[in-house]
C-alpha positions as CSV (number, residue, x, y, z in Angstrom):
1,M,27.4,31.0,29.6
2,T,24.4,32.6,27.8
3,T,22.8,30.9,24.8
4,K,20.3,32.6,22.5
5,Y,18.7,31.4,19.3
6,L,18.1,33.7,16.4
7,A,16.2,33.7,13.1
8,R,17.3,36.3,10.5
9,L,15.5,37.3,7.3
10,Q,17.2,39.3,4.6
11,F,15.2,40.3,1.5
12,T,18.5,40.9,-0.4
13,P,21.8,39.2,0.2
14,D,23.9,41.4,2.5
15,G,20.9,43.7,2.9
16,V,19.2,45.0,6.1
17,A,18.0,42.1,8.2
18,V,14.9,41.4,10.3
19,E,16.0,39.4,13.3
20,G,14.3,37.7,16.2
21,E,16.1,36.4,19.3
22,W,14.8,33.8,21.8
23,T,16.2,31.7,24.7
24,V,14.1,28.7,23.6
25,P,15.4,27.0,20.4
26,A,12.0,25.7,19.3
27,T,10.7,29.2,19.1
28,A,13.5,30.3,16.8
29,R,13.0,27.2,14.7
30,N,9.3,27.9,14.4
31,R,9.9,31.4,13.2
32,Y,12.6,30.2,10.7
33,T,10.1,27.7,9.3
34,E,7.3,30.4,9.2
35,W,9.6,32.7,7.3
36,V,10.6,30.0,4.9
37,G,7.0,29.3,4.1
38,R,6.1,32.9,3.7
39,Y,9.2,34.3,1.9
40,G,11.3,31.4,0.9
41,S,10.3,31.3,-2.8
42,D,11.7,34.8,-3.5
43,P,15.1,34.3,-5.2
44,A,16.7,37.2,-3.4
45,V,15.7,36.1,0.2
46,V,18.2,34.6,2.7
47,I,16.8,33.1,5.9
48,E,19.1,31.8,8.7
49,L,18.7,30.0,12.0
50,M,21.6,30.7,14.4
51,E,22.9,30.0,17.8
52,D,24.6,32.7,19.8
53,I,26.7,31.6,22.8
54,D,28.2,34.5,24.7
55,G,28.2,36.7,21.6
56,R,29.7,34.1,19.2
57,Q,27.2,33.3,16.5
58,R,27.0,30.0,14.6
59,V,24.7,29.5,11.7
60,L,22.7,26.3,12.1
61,K,20.6,26.4,8.8
62,T,20.4,28.7,5.8
63,W,17.5,28.9,3.4
64,T,17.6,30.4,-0.1
65,A,15.2,29.8,-3.0
66,Q,17.9,27.4,-4.4
67,D,18.1,25.1,-1.4
68,E,18.4,24.7,2.4
69,V,21.8,23.9,3.9
70,E,23.0,23.0,7.3
71,G,25.4,25.8,8.4
72,P,26.2,28.9,6.4
73,A,25.2,29.4,2.8
74,R,27.5,27.9,0.2
75,P,29.6,30.5,-1.6
């Protein structure tokens, strides 16, 4: 079983993403937090922290200018 941790930044919903991938969860959390601080006030930005286990991704946190939620963004 292979586990990776990802941080994903999209400047527009469903737009092209900038993504980082790490084997250490703290590194991905730090990047997520950095991106929230740098870009999180933009109303179009979506930032996600994810876990990938053997190619199956699960969203741990999602940030938008409206709020932060555990798991995927609310519809």
